[in-house]
mmCIF entry with sequence, helices, sheets and N, C-alpha, C, O atoms, coordinates in Angstrom:
data_MODEL
# 
_entry.id   MODEL 
# 
_entity.id                         1 
_entity.type                       polymer 
_entity.pdbx_number_of_molecules   1 
# 
_entity_poly.entity_id                      1 
_entity_poly.type                           'polypeptide(L)' 
_entity_poly.nstd_linkage                   no 
_entity_poly.nstd_monomer                   no 
_entity_poly.pdbx_seq_one_letter_code       GVENAGLAALLLDASCHYGQGFGYAPALPAQEAEVYLNESLSDGVAPLKARSG 
_entity_poly.pdbx_seq_one_letter_code_can   GVENAGLAALLLDASCHYGQGFGYAPALPAQEAEVYLNESLSDGVAPLKARSG 
_entity_poly.pdbx_strand_id                 A 
# 
loop_
_entity_poly_seq.entity_id 
_entity_poly_seq.num 
_entity_poly_seq.mon_id 
_entity_poly_seq.hetero 
1 1  GLY n 
1 2  VAL n 
1 3  GLU n 
1 4  ASN n 
1 5  ALA n 
1 6  GLY n 
1 7  LEU n 
1 8  ALA n 
1 9  ALA n 
1 10 LEU n 
1 11 LEU n 
1 12 LEU n 
1 13 ASP n 
1 14 ALA n 
1 15 SER n 
1 16 CYS n 
1 17 HIS n 
1 18 TYR n 
1 19 GLY n 
1 20 GLN n 
1 21 GLY n 
1 22 PHE n 
1 23 GLY n 
1 24 TYR n 
1 25 ALA n 
1 26 PRO n 
1 27 ALA n 
1 28 LEU n 
1 29 PRO n 
1 30 ALA n 
1 31 GLN n 
1 32 GLU n 
1 33 ALA n 
1 34 GLU n 
1 35 VAL n 
1 36 TYR n 
1 37 LEU n 
1 38 ASN n 
1 39 GLU n 
1 40 SER n 
1 41 LEU n 
1 42 SER n 
1 43 ASP n 
1 44 GLY n 
1 45 VAL n 
1 46 ALA n 
1 47 PRO n 
1 48 LEU n 
1 49 LYS n 
1 50 ALA n 
1 51 ARG n 
1 52 SER n 
1 53 GLY n 
# 
_struct_asym.id          A 
_struct_asym.entity_id   1 
# 
loop_
_struct_conf.conf_type_id 
_struct_conf.id 
_struct_conf.pdbx_PDB_helix_id 
_struct_conf.beg_label_comp_id 
_struct_conf.beg_label_asym_id 
_struct_conf.beg_label_seq_id 
_struct_conf.pdbx_beg_PDB_ins_code 
_struct_conf.end_label_comp_id 
_struct_conf.end_label_asym_id 
_struct_conf.end_label_seq_id 
_struct_conf.pdbx_end_PDB_ins_code 
_struct_conf.beg_auth_comp_id 
_struct_conf.beg_auth_asym_id 
_struct_conf.beg_auth_seq_id 
_struct_conf.end_auth_comp_id 
_struct_conf.end_auth_asym_id 
_struct_conf.end_auth_seq_id 
_struct_conf.pdbx_PDB_helix_class 
_struct_conf.details 
_struct_conf.pdbx_PDB_helix_length 
HELX_P HELX_P1 AA1 ALA A 5  ? ASP A 13 ? ALA A 5  ASP A 13 1 ? 9  
HELX_P HELX_P2 AA2 ALA A 30 ? ASP A 43 ? ALA A 30 ASP A 43 1 ? 14 
# 
_struct_conf_type.id          HELX_P 
_struct_conf_type.criteria    ? 
_struct_conf_type.reference   ? 
# 
loop_
_atom_site.group_PDB 
_atom_site.id 
_atom_site.type_symbol 
_atom_site.label_atom_id 
_atom_site.label_alt_id 
_atom_site.label_comp_id 
_atom_site.label_asym_id 
_atom_site.label_entity_id 
_atom_site.label_seq_id 
_atom_site.pdbx_PDB_ins_code 
_atom_site.Cartn_x 
_atom_site.Cartn_y 
_atom_site.Cartn_z 
_atom_site.occupancy 
_atom_site.B_iso_or_equiv 
_atom_site.pdbx_formal_charge 
_atom_site.auth_seq_id 
_atom_site.auth_comp_id 
_atom_site.auth_asym_id 
_atom_site.auth_atom_id 
_atom_site.pdbx_PDB_model_num 
ATOM 1   N N  . GLY A 1 1  ? 33.728 -27.821 -2.707  1.00 0.00 ? 1  GLY A N  1 
ATOM 2   C CA . GLY A 1 1  ? 32.928 -26.597 -2.410  1.00 0.00 ? 1  GLY A CA 1 
ATOM 3   C C  . GLY A 1 1  ? 32.421 -25.764 -3.688  1.00 0.00 ? 1  GLY A C  1 
ATOM 4   O O  . GLY A 1 1  ? 33.009 -25.862 -4.765  1.00 0.00 ? 1  GLY A O  1 
ATOM 5   N N  . VAL A 1 2  ? 31.466 -25.062 -3.539  1.00 0.00 ? 2  VAL A N  1 
ATOM 6   C CA . VAL A 1 2  ? 30.922 -24.248 -4.594  1.00 0.00 ? 2  VAL A CA 1 
ATOM 7   C C  . VAL A 1 2  ? 31.732 -22.858 -4.455  1.00 0.00 ? 2  VAL A C  1 
ATOM 8   O O  . VAL A 1 2  ? 31.637 -22.108 -3.483  1.00 0.00 ? 2  VAL A O  1 
ATOM 9   N N  . GLU A 1 3  ? 32.463 -22.660 -5.475  1.00 0.00 ? 3  GLU A N  1 
ATOM 10  C CA . GLU A 1 3  ? 33.255 -21.374 -5.416  1.00 0.00 ? 3  GLU A CA 1 
ATOM 11  C C  . GLU A 1 3  ? 32.754 -20.304 -6.398  1.00 0.00 ? 3  GLU A C  1 
ATOM 12  O O  . GLU A 1 3  ? 33.220 -19.165 -6.347  1.00 0.00 ? 3  GLU A O  1 
ATOM 13  N N  . ASN A 1 4  ? 31.776 -20.664 -7.327  1.00 0.00 ? 4  ASN A N  1 
ATOM 14  C CA . ASN A 1 4  ? 31.241 -19.682 -8.237  1.00 0.00 ? 4  ASN A CA 1 
ATOM 15  C C  . ASN A 1 4  ? 30.025 -20.136 -8.856  1.00 0.00 ? 4  ASN A C  1 
ATOM 16  O O  . ASN A 1 4  ? 29.588 -21.269 -8.654  1.00 0.00 ? 4  ASN A O  1 
ATOM 17  N N  . ALA A 1 5  ? 29.417 -19.227 -9.662  1.00 0.00 ? 5  ALA A N  1 
ATOM 18  C CA . ALA A 1 5  ? 28.139 -19.542 -10.188 1.00 0.00 ? 5  ALA A CA 1 
ATOM 19  C C  . ALA A 1 5  ? 28.144 -20.721 -11.199 1.00 0.00 ? 5  ALA A C  1 
ATOM 20  O O  . ALA A 1 5  ? 27.111 -21.367 -11.370 1.00 0.00 ? 5  ALA A O  1 
ATOM 21  N N  . GLY A 1 6  ? 29.329 -21.025 -11.899 1.00 0.00 ? 6  GLY A N  1 
ATOM 22  C CA . GLY A 1 6  ? 29.540 -21.945 -12.730 1.00 0.00 ? 6  GLY A CA 1 
ATOM 23  C C  . GLY A 1 6  ? 29.482 -23.351 -12.097 1.00 0.00 ? 6  GLY A C  1 
ATOM 24  O O  . GLY A 1 6  ? 28.915 -24.309 -12.622 1.00 0.00 ? 6  GLY A O  1 
ATOM 25  N N  . LEU A 1 7  ? 30.089 -23.371 -10.987 1.00 0.00 ? 7  LEU A N  1 
ATOM 26  C CA . LEU A 1 7  ? 29.996 -24.680 -10.235 1.00 0.00 ? 7  LEU A CA 1 
ATOM 27  C C  . LEU A 1 7  ? 28.609 -24.958 -9.728  1.00 0.00 ? 7  LEU A C  1 
ATOM 28  O O  . LEU A 1 7  ? 28.147 -26.098 -9.760  1.00 0.00 ? 7  LEU A O  1 
ATOM 29  N N  . ALA A 1 8  ? 27.903 -23.870 -9.232  1.00 0.00 ? 8  ALA A N  1 
ATOM 30  C CA . ALA A 1 8  ? 26.535 -24.045 -8.817  1.00 0.00 ? 8  ALA A CA 1 
ATOM 31  C C  . ALA A 1 8  ? 25.776 -24.502 -9.929  1.00 0.00 ? 8  ALA A C  1 
ATOM 32  O O  . ALA A 1 8  ? 25.026 -25.445 -9.676  1.00 0.00 ? 8  ALA A O  1 
ATOM 33  N N  . ALA A 1 9  ? 25.781 -24.054 -11.152 1.00 0.00 ? 9  ALA A N  1 
ATOM 34  C CA . ALA A 1 9  ? 25.025 -24.392 -12.238 1.00 0.00 ? 9  ALA A CA 1 
ATOM 35  C C  . ALA A 1 9  ? 25.241 -25.901 -12.620 1.00 0.00 ? 9  ALA A C  1 
ATOM 36  O O  . ALA A 1 9  ? 24.299 -26.623 -12.944 1.00 0.00 ? 9  ALA A O  1 
ATOM 37  N N  . LEU A 1 10 ? 26.607 -26.350 -12.558 1.00 0.00 ? 10 LEU A N  1 
ATOM 38  C CA . LEU A 1 10 ? 26.721 -27.839 -12.831 1.00 0.00 ? 10 LEU A CA 1 
ATOM 39  C C  . LEU A 1 10 ? 26.038 -28.678 -11.823 1.00 0.00 ? 10 LEU A C  1 
ATOM 40  O O  . LEU A 1 10 ? 25.459 -29.714 -12.147 1.00 0.00 ? 10 LEU A O  1 
ATOM 41  N N  . LEU A 1 11 ? 26.100 -28.219 -10.521 1.00 0.00 ? 11 LEU A N  1 
ATOM 42  C CA . LEU A 1 11 ? 25.439 -29.059 -9.466  1.00 0.00 ? 11 LEU A CA 1 
ATOM 43  C C  . LEU A 1 11 ? 23.907 -29.074 -9.773  1.00 0.00 ? 11 LEU A C  1 
ATOM 44  O O  . LEU A 1 11 ? 23.275 -30.129 -9.713  1.00 0.00 ? 11 LEU A O  1 
ATOM 45  N N  . LEU A 1 12 ? 23.360 -27.961 -10.082 1.00 0.00 ? 12 LEU A N  1 
ATOM 46  C CA . LEU A 1 12 ? 21.866 -27.893 -10.341 1.00 0.00 ? 12 LEU A CA 1 
ATOM 47  C C  . LEU A 1 12 ? 21.542 -28.713 -11.584 1.00 0.00 ? 12 LEU A C  1 
ATOM 48  O O  . LEU A 1 12 ? 20.480 -29.333 -11.629 1.00 0.00 ? 12 LEU A O  1 
ATOM 49  N N  . ASP A 1 13 ? 22.446 -28.746 -12.641 1.00 0.00 ? 13 ASP A N  1 
ATOM 50  C CA . ASP A 1 13 ? 22.148 -29.596 -13.731 1.00 0.00 ? 13 ASP A CA 1 
ATOM 51  C C  . ASP A 1 13 ? 22.213 -31.064 -13.465 1.00 0.00 ? 13 ASP A C  1 
ATOM 52  O O  . ASP A 1 13 ? 21.585 -31.866 -14.155 1.00 0.00 ? 13 ASP A O  1 
ATOM 53  N N  . ALA A 1 14 ? 23.021 -31.436 -12.401 1.00 0.00 ? 14 ALA A N  1 
ATOM 54  C CA . ALA A 1 14 ? 23.003 -32.798 -11.925 1.00 0.00 ? 14 ALA A CA 1 
ATOM 55  C C  . ALA A 1 14 ? 21.998 -33.125 -10.792 1.00 0.00 ? 14 ALA A C  1 
ATOM 56  O O  . ALA A 1 14 ? 22.107 -34.126 -10.084 1.00 0.00 ? 14 ALA A O  1 
ATOM 57  N N  . SER A 1 15 ? 20.996 -32.190 -10.674 1.00 0.00 ? 15 SER A N  1 
ATOM 58  C CA . SER A 1 15 ? 19.883 -32.388 -9.856  1.00 0.00 ? 15 SER A CA 1 
ATOM 59  C C  . SER A 1 15 ? 20.368 -32.369 -8.308  1.00 0.00 ? 15 SER A C  1 
ATOM 60  O O  . SER A 1 15 ? 19.788 -33.003 -7.427  1.00 0.00 ? 15 SER A O  1 
ATOM 61  N N  . CYS A 1 16 ? 21.463 -31.590 -8.104  1.00 0.00 ? 16 CYS A N  1 
ATOM 62  C CA . CYS A 1 16 ? 21.980 -31.455 -6.696  1.00 0.00 ? 16 CYS A CA 1 
ATOM 63  C C  . CYS A 1 16 ? 21.507 -30.074 -6.212  1.00 0.00 ? 16 CYS A C  1 
ATOM 64  O O  . CYS A 1 16 ? 21.999 -29.074 -6.733  1.00 0.00 ? 16 CYS A O  1 
ATOM 65  N N  . HIS A 1 17 ? 20.598 -29.964 -5.264  1.00 0.00 ? 17 HIS A N  1 
ATOM 66  C CA . HIS A 1 17 ? 20.027 -28.766 -4.850  1.00 0.00 ? 17 HIS A CA 1 
ATOM 67  C C  . HIS A 1 17 ? 20.714 -28.189 -3.506  1.00 0.00 ? 17 HIS A C  1 
ATOM 68  O O  . HIS A 1 17 ? 20.306 -27.136 -3.016  1.00 0.00 ? 17 HIS A O  1 
ATOM 69  N N  . TYR A 1 18 ? 21.643 -28.831 -3.002  1.00 0.00 ? 18 TYR A N  1 
ATOM 70  C CA . TYR A 1 18 ? 22.356 -28.340 -1.870  1.00 0.00 ? 18 TYR A CA 1 
ATOM 71  C C  . TYR A 1 18 ? 23.901 -28.363 -2.123  1.00 0.00 ? 18 TYR A C  1 
ATOM 72  O O  . TYR A 1 18 ? 24.488 -29.221 -2.782  1.00 0.00 ? 18 TYR A O  1 
ATOM 73  N N  . GLY A 1 19 ? 24.452 -27.318 -1.517  1.00 0.00 ? 19 GLY A N  1 
ATOM 74  C CA . GLY A 1 19 ? 25.966 -27.243 -1.659  1.00 0.00 ? 19 GLY A CA 1 
ATOM 75  C C  . GLY A 1 19 ? 26.408 -26.113 -0.674  1.00 0.00 ? 19 GLY A C  1 
ATOM 76  O O  . GLY A 1 19 ? 25.612 -25.324 -0.166  1.00 0.00 ? 19 GLY A O  1 
ATOM 77  N N  . GLN A 1 20 ? 27.711 -26.115 -0.464  1.00 0.00 ? 20 GLN A N  1 
ATOM 78  C CA . GLN A 1 20 ? 28.324 -25.294 0.411   1.00 0.00 ? 20 GLN A CA 1 
ATOM 79  C C  . GLN A 1 20 ? 29.629 -24.884 -0.198  1.00 0.00 ? 20 GLN A C  1 
ATOM 80  O O  . GLN A 1 20 ? 30.167 -25.580 -1.060  1.00 0.00 ? 20 GLN A O  1 
ATOM 81  N N  . GLY A 1 21 ? 30.169 -23.715 0.257   1.00 0.00 ? 21 GLY A N  1 
ATOM 82  C CA . GLY A 1 21 ? 31.384 -23.315 -0.277  1.00 0.00 ? 21 GLY A CA 1 
ATOM 83  C C  . GLY A 1 21 ? 31.555 -21.738 -0.124  1.00 0.00 ? 21 GLY A C  1 
ATOM 84  O O  . GLY A 1 21 ? 30.633 -21.046 0.306   1.00 0.00 ? 21 GLY A O  1 
ATOM 85  N N  . PHE A 1 22 ? 32.731 -21.233 -0.483  1.00 0.00 ? 22 PHE A N  1 
ATOM 86  C CA . PHE A 1 22 ? 32.997 -19.791 -0.343  1.00 0.00 ? 22 PHE A CA 1 
ATOM 87  C C  . PHE A 1 22 ? 32.196 -19.033 -1.415  1.00 0.00 ? 22 PHE A C  1 
ATOM 88  O O  . PHE A 1 22 ? 32.008 -17.821 -1.313  1.00 0.00 ? 22 PHE A O  1 
ATOM 89  N N  . GLY A 1 23 ? 31.746 -19.729 -2.400  1.00 0.00 ? 23 GLY A N  1 
ATOM 90  C CA . GLY A 1 23 ? 30.842 -18.967 -3.430  1.00 0.00 ? 23 GLY A CA 1 
ATOM 91  C C  . GLY A 1 23 ? 29.565 -18.533 -2.808  1.00 0.00 ? 23 GLY A C  1 
ATOM 92  O O  . GLY A 1 23 ? 28.931 -17.588 -3.276  1.00 0.00 ? 23 GLY A O  1 
ATOM 93  N N  . TYR A 1 24 ? 29.151 -19.236 -1.710  1.00 0.00 ? 24 TYR A N  1 
ATOM 94  C CA . TYR A 1 24 ? 27.926 -18.832 -1.032  1.00 0.00 ? 24 TYR A CA 1 
ATOM 95  C C  . TYR A 1 24 ? 28.299 -17.898 0.235   1.00 0.00 ? 24 TYR A C  1 
ATOM 96  O O  . TYR A 1 24 ? 27.764 -16.806 0.426   1.00 0.00 ? 24 TYR A O  1 
ATOM 97  N N  . ALA A 1 25 ? 29.229 -18.431 1.031   1.00 0.00 ? 25 ALA A N  1 
ATOM 98  C CA . ALA A 1 25 ? 29.540 -17.641 2.291   1.00 0.00 ? 25 ALA A CA 1 
ATOM 99  C C  . ALA A 1 25 ? 30.875 -18.197 2.839   1.00 0.00 ? 25 ALA A C  1 
ATOM 100 O O  . ALA A 1 25 ? 31.271 -19.322 2.534   1.00 0.00 ? 25 ALA A O  1 
ATOM 101 N N  . PRO A 1 26 ? 31.526 -17.398 3.627   1.00 0.00 ? 26 PRO A N  1 
ATOM 102 C CA . PRO A 1 26 ? 32.713 -17.854 4.275   1.00 0.00 ? 26 PRO A CA 1 
ATOM 103 C C  . PRO A 1 26 ? 32.343 -18.695 5.378   1.00 0.00 ? 26 PRO A C  1 
ATOM 104 O O  . PRO A 1 26 ? 31.147 -18.730 5.667   1.00 0.00 ? 26 PRO A O  1 
ATOM 105 N N  . ALA A 1 27 ? 33.205 -19.418 6.084   1.00 0.00 ? 27 ALA A N  1 
ATOM 106 C CA . ALA A 1 27 ? 32.965 -20.155 7.224   1.00 0.00 ? 27 ALA A CA 1 
ATOM 107 C C  . ALA A 1 27 ? 32.288 -19.241 8.277   1.00 0.00 ? 27 ALA A C  1 
ATOM 108 O O  . ALA A 1 27 ? 32.814 -18.156 8.524   1.00 0.00 ? 27 ALA A O  1 
ATOM 109 N N  . LEU A 1 28 ? 31.136 -19.621 8.919   1.00 0.00 ? 28 LEU A N  1 
ATOM 110 C CA . LEU A 1 28 ? 30.367 -18.700 9.763   1.00 0.00 ? 28 LEU A CA 1 
ATOM 111 C C  . LEU A 1 28 ? 30.393 -19.429 11.101  1.00 0.00 ? 28 LEU A C  1 
ATOM 112 O O  . LEU A 1 28 ? 30.428 -20.657 11.175  1.00 0.00 ? 28 LEU A O  1 
ATOM 113 N N  . PRO A 1 29 ? 30.374 -18.553 12.235  1.00 0.00 ? 29 PRO A N  1 
ATOM 114 C CA . PRO A 1 29 ? 30.016 -19.077 13.551  1.00 0.00 ? 29 PRO A CA 1 
ATOM 115 C C  . PRO A 1 29 ? 28.606 -19.744 13.508  1.00 0.00 ? 29 PRO A C  1 
ATOM 116 O O  . PRO A 1 29 ? 27.797 -19.372 12.658  1.00 0.00 ? 29 PRO A O  1 
ATOM 117 N N  . ALA A 1 30 ? 28.314 -20.666 14.352  1.00 0.00 ? 30 ALA A N  1 
ATOM 118 C CA . ALA A 1 30 ? 27.066 -21.454 14.288  1.00 0.00 ? 30 ALA A CA 1 
ATOM 119 C C  . ALA A 1 30 ? 25.828 -20.526 14.311  1.00 0.00 ? 30 ALA A C  1 
ATOM 120 O O  . ALA A 1 30 ? 24.900 -20.751 13.534  1.00 0.00 ? 30 ALA A O  1 
ATOM 121 N N  . GLN A 1 31 ? 25.790 -19.560 15.120  1.00 0.00 ? 31 GLN A N  1 
ATOM 122 C CA . GLN A 1 31 ? 24.705 -18.605 15.193  1.00 0.00 ? 31 GLN A CA 1 
ATOM 123 C C  . GLN A 1 31 ? 24.487 -17.853 13.876  1.00 0.00 ? 31 GLN A C  1 
ATOM 124 O O  . GLN A 1 31 ? 23.350 -17.706 13.427  1.00 0.00 ? 31 GLN A O  1 
ATOM 125 N N  . GLU A 1 32 ? 25.533 -17.396 13.281  1.00 0.00 ? 32 GLU A N  1 
ATOM 126 C CA . GLU A 1 32 ? 25.326 -16.652 11.937  1.00 0.00 ? 32 GLU A CA 1 
ATOM 127 C C  . GLU A 1 32 ? 25.009 -17.687 10.945  1.00 0.00 ? 32 GLU A C  1 
ATOM 128 O O  . GLU A 1 32 ? 24.216 -17.361 10.062  1.00 0.00 ? 32 GLU A O  1 
ATOM 129 N N  . ALA A 1 33 ? 25.506 -18.920 10.934  1.00 0.00 ? 33 ALA A N  1 
ATOM 130 C CA . ALA A 1 33 ? 25.125 -19.910 9.960   1.00 0.00 ? 33 ALA A CA 1 
ATOM 131 C C  . ALA A 1 33 ? 23.647 -20.283 9.985   1.00 0.00 ? 33 ALA A C  1 
ATOM 132 O O  . ALA A 1 33 ? 22.958 -20.517 8.992   1.00 0.00 ? 33 ALA A O  1 
ATOM 133 N N  . GLU A 1 34 ? 23.255 -20.307 11.259  1.00 0.00 ? 34 GLU A N  1 
ATOM 134 C CA . GLU A 1 34 ? 21.687 -20.634 11.406  1.00 0.00 ? 34 GLU A CA 1 
ATOM 135 C C  . GLU A 1 34 ? 20.802 -19.504 10.769  1.00 0.00 ? 34 GLU A C  1 
ATOM 136 O O  . GLU A 1 34 ? 19.804 -19.761 10.095  1.00 0.00 ? 34 GLU A O  1 
ATOM 137 N N  . VAL A 1 35 ? 21.239 -18.260 11.029  1.00 0.00 ? 35 VAL A N  1 
ATOM 138 C CA . VAL A 1 35 ? 20.594 -17.167 10.327  1.00 0.00 ? 35 VAL A CA 1 
ATOM 139 C C  . VAL A 1 35 ? 20.530 -17.240 8.866   1.00 0.00 ? 35 VAL A C  1 
ATOM 140 O O  . VAL A 1 35 ? 19.467 -17.199 8.246   1.00 0.00 ? 35 VAL A O  1 
ATOM 141 N N  . TYR A 1 36 ? 21.797 -17.358 8.277   1.00 0.00 ? 36 TYR A N  1 
ATOM 142 C CA . TYR A 1 36 ? 22.044 -17.590 6.822   1.00 0.00 ? 36 TYR A CA 1 
ATOM 143 C C  . TYR A 1 36 ? 21.187 -18.677 6.183   1.00 0.00 ? 36 TYR A C  1 
ATOM 144 O O  . TYR A 1 36 ? 20.605 -18.511 5.111   1.00 0.00 ? 36 TYR A O  1 
ATOM 145 N N  . LEU A 1 37 ? 21.142 -19.780 6.888   1.00 0.00 ? 37 LEU A N  1 
ATOM 146 C CA . LEU A 1 37 ? 20.275 -20.904 6.412   1.00 0.00 ? 37 LEU A CA 1 
ATOM 147 C C  . LEU A 1 37 ? 18.885 -20.625 6.468   1.00 0.00 ? 37 LEU A C  1 
ATOM 148 O O  . LEU A 1 37 ? 18.156 -20.930 5.524   1.00 0.00 ? 37 LEU A O  1 
ATOM 149 N N  . ASN A 1 38 ? 18.421 -20.029 7.568   1.00 0.00 ? 38 ASN A N  1 
ATOM 150 C CA . ASN A 1 38 ? 17.026 -19.791 7.701   1.00 0.00 ? 38 ASN A CA 1 
ATOM 151 C C  . ASN A 1 38 ? 16.537 -18.689 6.615   1.00 0.00 ? 38 ASN A C  1 
ATOM 152 O O  . ASN A 1 38 ? 15.433 -18.789 6.080   1.00 0.00 ? 38 ASN A O  1 
ATOM 153 N N  . GLU A 1 39 ? 17.438 -17.630 6.329   1.00 0.00 ? 39 GLU A N  1 
ATOM 154 C CA . GLU A 1 39 ? 17.105 -16.743 5.313   1.00 0.00 ? 39 GLU A CA 1 
ATOM 155 C C  . GLU A 1 39 ? 17.124 -17.357 3.866   1.00 0.00 ? 39 GLU A C  1 
ATOM 156 O O  . GLU A 1 39 ? 16.277 -17.033 3.035   1.00 0.00 ? 39 GLU A O  1 
ATOM 157 N N  . SER A 1 40 ? 18.133 -18.265 3.599   1.00 0.00 ? 40 SER A N  1 
ATOM 158 C CA . SER A 1 40 ? 18.187 -18.971 2.383   1.00 0.00 ? 40 SER A CA 1 
ATOM 159 C C  . SER A 1 40 ? 16.936 -19.875 2.118   1.00 0.00 ? 40 SER A C  1 
ATOM 160 O O  . SER A 1 40 ? 16.344 -19.948 1.041   1.00 0.00 ? 40 SER A O  1 
ATOM 161 N N  . LEU A 1 41 ? 16.617 -20.564 3.288   1.00 0.00 ? 41 LEU A N  1 
ATOM 162 C CA . LEU A 1 41 ? 15.498 -21.492 3.066   1.00 0.00 ? 41 LEU A CA 1 
ATOM 163 C C  . LEU A 1 41 ? 14.175 -20.844 2.952   1.00 0.00 ? 41 LEU A C  1 
ATOM 164 O O  . LEU A 1 41 ? 13.265 -21.429 2.364   1.00 0.00 ? 41 LEU A O  1 
ATOM 165 N N  . SER A 1 42 ? 13.997 -19.609 3.502   1.00 0.00 ? 42 SER A N  1 
ATOM 166 C CA . SER A 1 42 ? 12.801 -18.933 3.397   1.00 0.00 ? 42 SER A CA 1 
ATOM 167 C C  . SER A 1 42 ? 12.420 -18.565 1.940   1.00 0.00 ? 42 SER A C  1 
ATOM 168 O O  . SER A 1 42 ? 11.239 -18.563 1.592   1.00 0.00 ? 42 SER A O  1 
ATOM 169 N N  . ASP A 1 43 ? 13.339 -18.283 1.169   1.00 0.00 ? 43 ASP A N  1 
ATOM 170 C CA . ASP A 1 43 ? 12.990 -17.839 -0.309  1.00 0.00 ? 43 ASP A CA 1 
ATOM 171 C C  . ASP A 1 43 ? 13.561 -19.041 -1.260  1.00 0.00 ? 43 ASP A C  1 
ATOM 172 O O  . ASP A 1 43 ? 13.457 -18.946 -2.483  1.00 0.00 ? 43 ASP A O  1 
ATOM 173 N N  . GLY A 1 44 ? 14.140 -20.122 -0.669  1.00 0.00 ? 44 GLY A N  1 
ATOM 174 C CA . GLY A 1 44 ? 14.470 -21.205 -1.579  1.00 0.00 ? 44 GLY A CA 1 
ATOM 175 C C  . GLY A 1 44 ? 15.808 -20.997 -2.320  1.00 0.00 ? 44 GLY A C  1 
ATOM 176 O O  . GLY A 1 44 ? 16.213 -21.879 -3.078  1.00 0.00 ? 44 GLY A O  1 
ATOM 177 N N  . VAL A 1 45 ? 16.493 -19.882 -2.130  1.00 0.00 ? 45 VAL A N  1 
ATOM 178 C CA . VAL A 1 45 ? 17.647 -19.584 -2.825  1.00 0.00 ? 45 VAL A CA 1 
ATOM 179 C C  . VAL A 1 45 ? 18.762 -19.037 -1.957  1.00 0.00 ? 45 VAL A C  1 
ATOM 180 O O  . VAL A 1 45 ? 18.529 -18.103 -1.190  1.00 0.00 ? 45 VAL A O  1 
ATOM 181 N N  . ALA A 1 46 ? 20.031 -19.611 -2.053  1.00 0.00 ? 46 ALA A N  1 
ATOM 182 C CA . ALA A 1 46 ? 21.120 -19.185 -1.397  1.00 0.00 ? 46 ALA A CA 1 
ATOM 183 C C  . ALA A 1 46 ? 21.907 -18.207 -2.319  1.00 0.00 ? 46 ALA A C  1 
ATOM 184 O O  . ALA A 1 46 ? 22.281 -18.586 -3.429  1.00 0.00 ? 46 ALA A O  1 
ATOM 185 N N  . PRO A 1 47 ? 22.138 -17.054 -1.899  1.00 0.00 ? 47 PRO A N  1 
ATOM 186 C CA . PRO A 1 47 ? 22.831 -16.115 -2.792  1.00 0.00 ? 47 PRO A CA 1 
ATOM 187 C C  . PRO A 1 47 ? 24.248 -16.490 -3.115  1.00 0.00 ? 47 PRO A C  1 
ATOM 188 O O  . PRO A 1 47 ? 24.970 -16.909 -2.210  1.00 0.00 ? 47 PRO A O  1 
ATOM 189 N N  . LEU A 1 48 ? 24.683 -16.371 -4.308  1.00 0.00 ? 48 LEU A N  1 
ATOM 190 C CA . LEU A 1 48 ? 26.130 -16.592 -4.773  1.00 0.00 ? 48 LEU A CA 1 
ATOM 191 C C  . LEU A 1 48 ? 26.756 -15.294 -4.681  1.00 0.00 ? 48 LEU A C  1 
ATOM 192 O O  . LEU A 1 48 ? 26.180 -14.310 -5.145  1.00 0.00 ? 48 LEU A O  1 
ATOM 193 N N  . LYS A 1 49 ? 27.905 -15.205 -4.114  1.00 0.00 ? 49 LYS A N  1 
ATOM 194 C CA . LYS A 1 49 ? 28.697 -14.012 -3.930  1.00 0.00 ? 49 LYS A CA 1 
ATOM 195 C C  . LYS A 1 49 ? 29.386 -13.691 -5.281  1.00 0.00 ? 49 LYS A C  1 
ATOM 196 O O  . LYS A 1 49 ? 29.919 -14.593 -5.926  1.00 0.00 ? 49 LYS A O  1 
ATOM 197 N N  . ALA A 1 50 ? 29.374 -12.485 -5.681  1.00 0.00 ? 50 ALA A N  1 
ATOM 198 C CA . ALA A 1 50 ? 30.049 -12.072 -6.843  1.00 0.00 ? 50 ALA A CA 1 
ATOM 199 C C  . ALA A 1 50 ? 31.487 -12.321 -6.674  1.00 0.00 ? 50 ALA A C  1 
ATOM 200 O O  . ALA A 1 50 ? 31.969 -12.063 -5.571  1.00 0.00 ? 50 ALA A O  1 
ATOM 201 N N  . ARG A 1 51 ? 32.282 -12.806 -7.647  1.00 0.00 ? 51 ARG A N  1 
ATOM 202 C CA . ARG A 1 51 ? 33.714 -13.066 -7.520  1.00 0.00 ? 51 ARG A CA 1 
ATOM 203 C C  . ARG A 1 51 ? 34.297 -12.642 -8.725  1.00 0.00 ? 51 ARG A C  1 
ATOM 204 O O  . ARG A 1 51 ? 33.751 -12.769 -9.821  1.00 0.00 ? 51 ARG A O  1 
ATOM 205 N N  . SER A 1 52 ? 35.512 -12.090 -8.515  1.00 0.00 ? 52 SER A N  1 
ATOM 206 C CA . SER A 1 52 ? 36.240 -11.619 -9.756  1.00 0.00 ? 52 SER A CA 1 
ATOM 207 C C  . SER A 1 52 ? 37.141 -12.782 -10.137 1.00 0.00 ? 52 SER A C  1 
ATOM 208 O O  . SER A 1 52 ? 37.541 -13.609 -9.318  1.00 0.00 ? 52 SER A O  1 
ATOM 209 N N  . GLY A 1 53 ? 37.443 -12.794 -11.462 1.00 0.00 ? 53 GLY A N  1 
ATOM 210 C CA . GLY A 1 53 ? 38.404 -13.743 -11.955 1.00 0.00 ? 53 GLY A CA 1 
ATOM 211 C C  . GLY A 1 53 ? 37.852 -14.985 -12.419 1.00 0.00 ? 53 GLY A C  1 
ATOM 212 O O  . GLY A 1 53 ? 38.592 -15.864 -12.859 1.00 0.00 ? 53 GLY A O  1 
# 
């Protein structure tokens, strides 16, 4: 899973444009996941959550 921006950058560098993990969002109920994905796909970017440490 993608836990932070560093891991997301590694995946992008490897031409992997899809990922999942707590760096993006916690586990979501199906209805909330659908909204999250639709919003992410509308602008082409899934937001990474700010994480300390």
